[in-house]
Steps between C-alpha positions, in 0.01 A plus 500: 500500500639836404568760772231737358234227490591387850458855629155525340394168656627608841307833470184317399535260793550787744192683368284189537633437849411854601139446394457224760375667820394294800352715777434369849196643683564521875235584758515529877235605744496669840211560744481755780197505735481772759260664743423842354433666833804379693738439210578152639630255236298181534650311202809577294608215272542366146232318312481207255428551126275254322731467199261309278215744540725806487660389170151441354373843606807678358443335161129577512569864591732531198219358289247752648291213637205609710545493882877452465595738778518516880176596666448323835675454827353202683532408869458164671544307822616159381875554495585398860399264775597467867677197640265386773784349706734796510295794376751559215366665178551273202526656151370333181690534173380766252282350225718589201620299202706526184199371305195705404220431747172677424348381828790596730382698803556563875443215741192674637403840361280705731524852349616679185533856384477657158788747453439598135121545483231631733713469818803679358588830660798677660527225760432203267706532186771364268804709409780436251839607637796497259849437640844501335481135392156386604132595513285458819132428505405657833158407638354671802194362673334646813255319727315778686327480837174367357640240264463211456143479615452259790841550664558498872501827697848461649817322381520288817445148362720237670473256206570508126146412419244737354417623148697821547805373675704500181807282444512488117468748220515491119490720190242406244411601144179672394185309403124560499479277803785469752471119486608517130810705571851350504739503797840648420668504843454344843649587837454322834567697820446516874128554571384863511158587637293767321257651743292819535755674721775514241571608144741271315699595193654245262778608263568221254784551251588278199836592349544420129841473333633380169836340474 
């Protein structure tokens, strides 16, 4: 092969190689739950991403598929139990998977809130925050004195039982009915009682990066 022809082949190979672009999509989540009045941090931890459902919703969003966006924050009380012999709190594993699971949900959902539609306001919202090498989806949810309906008057329960003693939380997509929405994240945490004597704020952040 002549030197000129070899140079052309090498240039062509380099050009073709440059056209191959594999991007990795990285997501991580963090949840902060605090008492609005006292400022006390009740929960501060990472969450688990449902990789299969998140991959599906990203593809659907790029295809402009209906309901392919975050809309609900759901709360439940099925994430923990108490060891009867020693009184120790036992934590279940988050219900996440690498496979798409349309029916994935919390262990026992007892409440949910719409943060894009009728319930959206300055205290219940989604913000996009752009950083130097990432973009954050920052979700803020506030449970006021009077919500949920049917809660206890005071946060003085001595057990982890009760519909509004929360120990799990998840982010869900939009749908006409909540039961048709898809779970994107799941986090299990130490039980937190929501009662009429306190306002609780949840700040849930999903960080999105390409690599």
